C-alpha positions in Angstrom: -0.2 -0.1 0.1 1.7 3.6 -1.2 1.7 6.0 1.1 1.6 9.9 0.4 4.8 11.8 -0.1 5.2 15.0 2.0 4.0 17.2 -0.3 1.1 15.3 -1.3 0.0 15.1 2.4 1.1 18.8 2.6 -1.7 19.5 -0.7 -4.0 17.3 1.1 -3.9 19.3 4.7 -4.4 22.5 3.0 -7.1 21.8 1.0 -9.1 20.6 3.7 -9.3 24.6 4.9 -12.4 26.8 4.3 -12.4 28.5 0.8 -9.4 26.1 -0.5 -9.6 24.4 -3.3 -7.0 21.7 -4.9 -5.8 24.1 -7.1 -5.1 26.7 -4.7 -3.5 24.3 -2.0 -1.2 22.9 -4.7 0.0 26.5 -5.4 0.5 27.4 -1.6 2.1 23.9 -1.2 4.6 24.6 -4.0 5.2 28.0 -2.5 6.1 26.7 1.3 8.5 24.3 -0.2 10.3 26.8 -2.0 10.4 29.8 0.2 13.3 30.4 2.9 12.9 27.3 5.6 12.8 29.9 8.3 9.8 31.1 6.8 8.0 27.5 6.5 9.2 26.9 10.2 7.8 30.4 11.4 4.3 29.6 9.8 4.5 25.9 10.9 5.1 27.7 14.6 2.3 29.7 14.2 0.1 27.5 14.1 1.2 25.4 16.6 1.1 28.6 18.7 -2.6 29.6 17.9 -3.8 26.3 18.7 -2.4 25.9 21.8 -2.1 29.3 23.2 -5.6 30.8 21.8 -8.6 30.0 23.6 -12.0 31.7 24.3 -12.2 34.9 26.5 -13.6 34.4 29.8 -16.3 37.6 29.4 -17.2 37.5 25.9 -16.1 34.3 24.6 -13.7 35.9 21.5 -10.7 34.0 20.9 -7.7 35.6 23.5 -4.4 34.2 24.4 -4.9 35.5 27.9 -8.3 35.8 30.7 -9.4 38.9 29.1 -9.1 39.9 25.4 -7.8 43.2 24.4 -11.5 44.6 23.7 -13.0 43.4 26.9 -9.9 44.5 28.7 -9.7 47.8 27.4 -10.7 51.0 29.5 -11.4 53.2 26.2 -14.6 50.9 24.9 -18.2 53.1 25.8 -19.4 51.0 28.8 -23.2 50.0 27.9 -23.1 49.1 24.4 -22.9 45.7 23.4 -22.9 44.3 20.0 -23.8 40.2 19.7 -22.6 38.4 16.9 -22.6 34.8 15.9 -18.8 34.0 15.4 -15.1 35.8 16.1 -14.5 36.3 12.5 -17.7 38.9 12.5 -16.3 40.4 15.4 -13.2 41.2 13.6 -14.9 42.4 10.3 -17.2 44.5 12.4 -13.9 45.5 14.6 -12.0 46.8 11.5 -14.9 49.4 10.2 -13.4 51.2 13.4 -16.9 52.2 14.3 -18.0 50.9 16.8 -16.5 51.9 20.3 -18.5 49.1 22.4 -17.5 45.8 23.7 -18.7 42.6 22.3 -20.7 39.0 22.9 -19.9 36.1 21.1 -22.4 33.4 20.6 -20.7 30.5 18.7 -23.3 30.3 16.3 -27.4 30.2 15.7 -30.2 28.7 16.5 -30.6 25.9 13.8 -33.0 22.9 15.0 -32.5 21.4 11.5 -28.9 20.7 12.3 -30.1 20.5 16.5 -28.3 23.6 17.2 -30.7 25.1 19.9 -30.4 28.0 22.4 -28.4 26.0 24.7 -25.8 25.4 22.5 -25.0 29.2 22.2 -23.8 31.5 24.7 -27.2 33.0 25.5 -26.9 32.5 29.2 -23.9 33.7 29.4 -25.2 37.3 27.6 -28.0 37.4 29.8 -25.6 37.4 33.0 -23.1 40.3 31.2 -26.3 42.0 30.4 -27.3 42.6 33.9 -24.1 42.5 35.6 -22.5 45.1 33.5 -25.7 47.3 33.1 -25.7 47.3 29.4 -28.0 49.9 28.3 -28.4 48.8 24.1 -28.0 45.0 22.8 -26.9 45.7 19.1 -28.2 41.9 17.8 -25.4 41.6 14.6 -26.4 38.2 14.0 -26.2 37.3 10.2 -29.0 38.1 8.0 -30.0 34.7 7.3 -32.8 32.4 8.6 -30.9 30.8 11.5 -29.3 34.2 12.2 -32.7 35.9 12.3 -34.4 33.8 13.9 -31.4 33.4 16.9 -32.2 37.4 16.8 -35.8 37.8 17.2 -35.2 34.6 20.1 -32.5 36.9 21.6 -34.8 40.1 21.2 -37.5 38.2 23.2 -35.7 37.1 26.1 -34.5 40.9 26.7 -37.7 42.6 26.1 -39.0 42.2 29.5 -35.7 43.4 31.0 -36.0 47.5 29.7 -32.9 47.2 27.6 -33.0 48.6 24.2 -32.2 46.1 21.2 -31.4 47.3 18.2 -30.8 45.1 15.0 -28.3 45.8 12.5 -30.1 47.7 9.1 -30.1 45.0 6.4 -27.9 46.7 4.3 -25.8 43.2 4.1 -27.9 41.1 1.7 -30.3 38.7 3.3 -28.6 35.5 3.4 -25.0 36.9 3.5 -22.3 36.6 6.0 -21.2 39.6 7.8 -17.3 38.0 7.5 -17.7 38.6 4.1 -19.3 42.0 3.8 -17.5 45.0 3.0 -16.2 47.7 5.7 -18.1 50.4 4.6 -21.4 48.0 4.0 -20.5 47.1 7.8 -20.5 50.5 8.9 -23.6 51.5 7.1 -25.3 48.6 8.9 -24.5 49.3 11.8 -25.3 53.1 11.8 -28.9 52.5 10.4 -29.6 49.7 13.4 -33.3 49.6 13.9 -34.7 49.3 17.4 -36.4 45.8 17.7 -39.5 46.0 19.2 
């Protein structure tokens, strides 16, 4: 039984990454094996470091290499404003706009009954606790404008409404069925600025 060569194995591993087909994986693999050895070793070490040293921020559940991520630990963020997103990639996209100055809460998914994902699989209980403890004035629901993202926003709004907190939803400048992580910075900025209160 033949085994894969190191190059074939590298292509296989790279093509397993999201959005990387075999052609792109081959091009990346060829670049890695022809670049200076120290560059390839630095890449390998950065992957190991990221896998071993990054975990969830205990407050917002963003990725962090410390107990609190840099956003939660910052004294320069506006208290009272909390932006709820589905995943860390969405947080990073919104943060790149430079517009939102509050804090975040990462759900790590959206309610998807057909996939067996209910509210208990998300960080909703932690969100409710934070809103009470941090005396949040406004919650911006920035879940993706998909069926699951919209259902998650409606579910969370229903939980928050009795508490008197202002609940807003990002404007639909992002096309229905779109993904916040792929939206350009201007579209995200406009969506945040044009948010509407959920009633």
